[in-house]
N, C-alpha and C positions, 0 to 999 in steps of 0.2 A: 432516410431518418432512422429507420429501424435498424440497419445495420450499425450506423452510429451508437444507437442507444444500446443494442446488447453489446457490442464491444465495450464501451463505457463500463457498462455495470459488472462487465468480467473483470477489466483492468482495475477499476476502483475496488471491487469486493477483496481481489488478491492484495492491492496495496494497503487493506485495513486490517489484514489479517497479522496478527500480532503488532500492530500499531498501539502507540499510545493513547489512542481515542478508544480503543478498546478495553485496555486497562481504565480509563476514566468512566467508561461505561458502566464496567464491573462494581466498581466503587460506588457509584451512583444507585446502582440497582440495589444494592445491601442497605440504603437509606430510605428510598423512595419507591413509590410505585412505579412498575414497568412503564405505563402507558405515559407517566408524566417524563420520564426519562426519555423515552422515545420519542414523546412529540418536542422536545426539547433540542435532542439531537437532529431532527427532522427541520425544523426551523432555522438550525445552524447550519446544516448543510446545504438548504436550499440557498441561503445567502451567499453563502462562501463561494457556493459553484457557480451560482449567476454570475458574480464578478471573477471568477476564474475563466468561465466560456467567452466573456465579453473580452478581456483581454486576449486570450487565444484566437477568437474569431479575428481580430483586427490584425493581430500578428501575422496569422496565416495568409491575409489577403495581401501582405506587402511582400511576402517571401515565396521564390519559386518552389513549386511541388517537391522538385528532387532534394533541394536542400532541406526542407521540411521532413523529409524521410528518413535523412541522416540525422538530423538534430533531435528527432523523436528517437532513433535508435540510440544515440549516446545518451538521452535524457534517462530511457528505459534502464540502460547499464547501471547508471548512475543510481536511480530507484532501487535496482538490484543490490548493490553493493551498499547502498544505505539500510536497506531490510536485513542483508546479511550482519551487520554491525550491531544491530538491536537497537531496540528504541524503548527507553525507561522515563517514566513521570518524572518532571521535575521537581522539587520541593515545593514551589509556586503552585503546579498544576495539581500535585497531591493533597496541598490545603485546600484548594478549589473544592476539589473532589469530595474530600472528608470532613471537612470541618466547617463548611460556609452556613449561614443562619439565613441566608435570604429565602425568599419564596422559592420553592421546588422548580418551577417551570424556569423561572429567570435564572437560576442558578447553574442550571444544565445548560442551556442555552447559551449563555454569555460565556461558560466555561469552556464549551465547543467552540464557539467562534472563535475565541482567544487562541485556542490550542490548533485551529485548523488554517489559520492565517499563515502562510509560508511554510506549511508542512507538505511532505511529498506526495500526499493525494491531491492537495491543491494544485502542485506543479504539474502531477500526471495530467490532471482535468485540463489545463493550460494547453499542455503537449497535443491533446486529443481535439479537443476544440481546434487546433490551427489547422488541422487538416480533415475533420470530417463535419457534418450539419450538426450548429452549434445547439439546436433544441433537442435533438437526440442525446448529445453529449451530456447536457444540462441535466436531462430527466435520466438516463442512464447511470451518470456517475453519482447522481442524488440517491437513486433507488439503491445503489450498490453499495455506499458507505452505510445507508440506512440498514439495508440488510445484515452486513457484516457486523455493525455495532448491535443490532438485535439479539446476533448469537450472543454476543459478549453478556447483553442485558438477561437472557436467560440461563447463562452460565451464572450471572452472580445472585440473580433471583431465587433461582429452583436448585441449584448446586453448591453456589456459594465457593466455587474454587476456579483457578486458570484451566485454558486450553493448555495441551502439550506444547509451551513456548518453543522448546528448541526445534522440534519437527515442524512447527507452522512456520518458524522464521526461515529453514531451511528450503522449503517447499516454495513459499512466496517468493524468497530471493533468486532461487533457479527459475521461477517462471518469467520473473521479470527479464533476468539475464536472456532467457531465449527469446523474449519479445525482442528486445535490445540487438541481440546478435543478429536474429532475423531480418530487421529492419535495414541494418548496415551492412548486411552481405548483399540483400536486394537491391539497397543503393548503389553499392559500388559494380557488382557484378548482375545488371539486371537481364542479362540474355539467360540466366540459370532458370531452371524449372522451379517449382515451388517444392517439389518432395525433396530435391538436391539443397536446397537453402535450407530446408528445416533438417536435415540430416547433419548438414554442416553446421549449422547453429546449436545441435547438442553435441558436437565435437568440441566447438569452442567452449561452452559453457563446463563440459567435464576436464578440458584442458585446465580452464580457468580455476575450478575446483581445485584441482590436483595441485595446481600451483600454489595457490591460498594454504593448502594442507600444509606445502612443504616448505612454508615460512616460518621463521624462527616463533616461538611462543608468544615472545612479548608483541610482536606485531601481528599476530594472526588473529582472525576475528574470533572473539570471544566463544561463539557458538561452535565452532570447529573444534576448538580447544576443550569446552565441555563434552562434545560427542567423542574425543579422543579419550578422556577420563573415563568416561561410561563405558567404552571399551575395556579397558584396563581392569576396571573394578569387576566387569563382567565378562570373562574370556569365555570362548566357547568350549563346551564340553563341563562347566563349572555350574 
C-alpha cells in the first residue's frame, strides 16, 4: 500500500503542475481565505479520486498484468503530450473561479469537482489503480493533487502571480513521457535491466523532443515555439 501511495502522490503531483486546476486555485485564492480554498479542493479531490480508483480497480481485475503495463505506458505518453500542449481555463471555468457569488466553500468544491471530471489527473488515477493497491492510490493521488494545488494557493494568496508556466510545462511533460516510455519498453522487452530501460527511455524522450522541435511552427506545440522565440530575443552574449 505504501508503494502505491508514494507512486500515486508523485505522479499526480506532476500531473497537476501547470494544470488548469492550479490556475483555478490561484484565482480562488485571490478572493477567499486560503483554508477555505484548500478545504474545497480537498473535498472535491477526495470524491473524484474515489470514483477513479473504483473504476481502475475493477478494470484492473479484468485485464492481464502485461497488457495493463502497456496500456499504462501509452496512457502516460498521452498525458505527456497533453501536458506539452498546454492547459487553459475555459471561459465557463474562469467565470466560476472569478465571478461566483455562491458561498466560498461550495463554490470552490463544486468548481473543482466539475473541472476534474474527465481531466488527465482523473485518467492517471484510474490507470494507477488498475495495477496497484486502490487504497494507496486513492490516498496518494488525493494528497498529490491537494499538495500541488496548495502551491498554487500559496502563490495566489502571497505573491499573486503565476509560477513560470513554460518551464513547469516542459518538466511535467518530460516526466510523463519518461514514465510512459519506461513502461512501454519494459512491457515489450521484459528481459532488459532497469538501468538499460531508463537509458533507452531518456533517448526516446530526447528523440521525440527533437522531432517535435523540427515540426512546422503551425503544428508544433506552442510551448516549444515560445522557447524558440525567447532564445531568438536573448541570444548568447547579449
